[in-house]
C-alpha positions in Angstrom: 14.0 13.3 7.9 10.8 11.8 6.3 9.3 13.1 3.0 5.5 12.7 2.7 5.0 12.9 -1.0 1.5 12.9 -1.7 -1.7 14.4 -3.2 -4.3 14.1 -5.5 -3.9 10.7 -7.6 -1.9 11.0 -10.9 -0.7 14.8 -10.0 2.9 14.4 -10.2 4.0 12.5 -7.1 5.9 9.9 -9.4 7.8 13.0 -10.8 8.5 14.5 -7.1 9.4 10.9 -6.1 12.2 10.7 -8.8 13.2 14.3 -7.9 13.6 13.7 -4.1 15.6 10.7 -4.8 18.0 12.6 -7.3 18.6 15.5 -4.5 19.6 12.9 -1.9 21.7 10.9 -4.5 23.6 14.3 -5.5 24.4 14.7 -1.6 25.5 10.9 -1.7 23.0 10.4 1.2 21.6 7.0 2.1 18.0 6.9 2.1 14.8 4.6 1.7 12.1 5.2 -0.8 8.6 3.6 -0.4 5.0 3.7 -2.1 1.9 2.9 -0.2 -0.9 1.6 -2.5 -3.5 1.4 0.3 -4.4 3.1 3.6 -3.6 0.1 5.3 0.1 -0.1 3.7 0.4 3.6 4.5 -0.7 3.3 8.3 1.7 0.1 8.6 4.8 2.2 7.1 4.0 5.1 9.3 3.6 3.0 12.5 7.1 1.4 11.7 9.2 4.4 10.3 12.1 5.8 12.3 12.1 9.5 12.4 15.9 9.7 12.3 16.2 7.8 8.8 15.8 9.3 5.5 12.6 8.0 4.1 10.7 9.3 1.0 7.1 8.1 1.2 4.6 8.3 -1.6 1.0 7.9 -1.1 -2.4 9.4 -2.3 -5.1 9.7 0.5 -4.4 11.1 3.8 -5.2 8.9 7.1 -5.5 10.4 10.6 -2.2 8.5 11.4 -0.6 10.4 8.4 -1.9 13.7 9.6 -0.6 13.2 13.2 2.9 11.9 11.8 3.2 15.0 9.8 3.0 17.3 12.9 6.6 16.1 13.7 9.5 18.5 12.9 11.1 15.5 11.0 8.4 15.2 8.5 8.5 17.2 5.4 5.1 17.4 3.5 4.8 17.9 -0.1 1.1 18.2 -1.6 0.3 17.9 -5.4 -2.9 18.9 -7.2 -4.1 19.0 -10.7 -7.3 20.1 -13.0 -9.7 17.7 -11.4 -10.9 16.9 -15.2 -7.5 15.8 -15.9 -7.4 13.6 -12.8 -10.7 12.1 -14.0 -9.2 11.1 -17.5 -6.1 9.8 -15.9 -7.9 7.6 -13.2 -9.9 6.2 -16.3 -6.6 5.4 -18.3 -4.3 4.2 -15.5 -6.8 2.7 -13.1 -9.1 1.0 -15.9 -12.1 2.9 -14.0 -15.4 3.7 -15.5 -16.2 7.6 -16.2 -18.5 7.7 -13.0 -16.0 5.7 -10.6 -13.2 8.2 -11.7 -15.5 11.1 -11.2 -16.1 9.7 -7.5 -12.5 9.1 -6.7 -11.5 12.5 -7.9 -14.2 14.0 -5.7 -13.1 12.0 -2.5 -9.3 12.9 -3.2 -10.4 16.8 -3.5 -12.3 16.7 -0.1 -8.9 16.0 1.6 -7.4 19.2 0.5 -8.2 21.4 3.3 -6.7 18.7 5.6 -3.6 18.7 3.7 -3.2 22.5 3.6 -3.3 22.7 7.3 -0.3 20.6 7.7 2.7 22.5 9.2 5.5 23.6 6.5 3.6 21.9 3.8 4.8 22.8 0.2 2.1 22.7 -2.5 2.8 21.8 -5.9 0.7 22.4 -9.0 1.0 19.8 -11.6 1.4 22.5 -14.4 4.5 23.8 -12.5 6.1 20.5 -13.3 6.0 21.5 -17.1 6.6 25.2 -16.8 8.9 25.6 -13.7 10.7 22.3 -13.2 14.1 23.9 -12.0 12.6 26.5 -9.9 10.6 23.5 -8.2 13.4 21.4 -7.8 15.6 24.1 -6.1 12.6 24.8 -3.7 12.0 21.2 -2.9 15.7 20.7 -2.1 15.7 23.8 0.3 12.8 22.4 2.3 14.8 19.3 2.8 17.7 21.3 4.0 19.9 21.1 1.0 20.9 24.1 -1.1 21.8 23.1 -4.5 24.2 24.8 -6.6 22.4 26.1 -9.9 24.2 23.7 -12.0 23.1 20.7 -9.8 19.6 21.8 -10.3 20.1 21.9 -14.0 21.6 18.5 -13.9 18.8 17.0 -12.0 16.3 18.4 -14.2 18.0 17.0 -17.3 18.2 13.4 -15.4 14.3 13.8 -14.9 13.7 14.6 -18.5 15.5 11.4 -19.4 13.0 9.6 -17.0 10.0 11.2 -18.6 11.3 10.1 -22.0 12.0 6.5 -21.3 9.3 4.4 -22.9 8.3 2.3 -20.0 6.0 4.6 -18.0 5.3 4.5 -14.5 1.7 3.9 -14.0 2.0 0.9 -11.2 -0.5 1.9 -8.5 -1.4 -1.9 -8.7 2.1 -2.8 -7.8 2.9 -3.7 -4.2 4.8 -1.4 -2.0 8.3 -1.9 -2.0 11.3 -0.4 -0.2 14.4 0.6 -2.1 17.7 1.6 -0.3 19.8 4.0 -2.4 23.0 5.4 -1.9 25.5 7.6 -3.8 26.5 4.4 -5.8 23.3 3.4 -6.8 21.3 5.8 -9.0 20.0 3.5 -11.5 17.0 2.5 -9.3 14.8 5.4 -10.1 11.9 4.5 -12.2 10.8 6.0 -15.5 7.9 8.6 -15.1 4.7 8.8 -16.8 5.0 11.6 -19.4 3.4 14.9 -18.4 0.4 16.2 -20.2 -1.9 19.2 -19.4 -5.4 19.5 -20.7 -5.7 15.8 -21.7 -9.3 15.7 -20.9 -10.2 17.5 -24.0 -8.8 14.9 -26.2 -9.6 11.7 -24.2 -13.1 12.2 -22.9 -16.1 12.3 -25.2 -18.0 15.4 -25.7 -20.7 14.8 -23.2 -18.1 13.6 -20.7 -16.3 16.9 -21.1 -19.4 18.9 -20.5 -20.0 16.9 -17.4 -16.9 17.3 -15.7 -16.7 20.9 -16.6 -20.0 21.6 -15.2 -19.4 19.2 -12.0 -16.2 20.7 -11.2 -16.6 24.2 -12.1 -16.1 25.6 -8.3 -12.6 23.8 -8.3 -12.0 24.9 -11.9 -12.9 28.5 -10.8 -10.9 28.2 -7.6 -7.6 27.1 -9.1 -7.9 29.3 -12.1 -8.0 26.5 -14.8 -9.4 27.7 -18.2 -12.8 26.3 -19.3 
């Protein structure tokens, strides 16, 4: 089984990557975990992956090769999205982008959402649910992988993820080269810390003029997804 863990940049794929790892660790399954940091890396991984292995593949932007691979019954796609104003803010902070470049990157990412939503069997994960509905999400994510977790296992995974969220060394390593990590039930220490979850950070991190610009520019998306002004 292959997990496609992807979506809008900085919208929770690090959190979900850790959850997928915990789910399979709790089942004592062997698996491989990879992060593609470029379209070329993504296509290379897809071209060589074995549909009979357990692989968690994390990436941002879709490619034609990824769309084609997602049609296979062995692939489970999970798509993440977030308030585009927070995405702009996160891109500036973690990718050291200018405001204009972060806006362009966010626009490009959201242009792919319709391609993503057409993928068979996709589970869509709003960033806000990571904070407000973590246990419900974990249970649903496990069932998409064919795993029926006991409620105490769900709570245990949620607690383990909370520990990763409070670990000082945050994960913001999009510039790090893709690496494969083979994990089994005896090796649970390989899960990385996760960037702390924050909603509405654009209100504190952007200037007043930048706030006005992103709110005006992304108004259709803000309205479509029900984000407050």
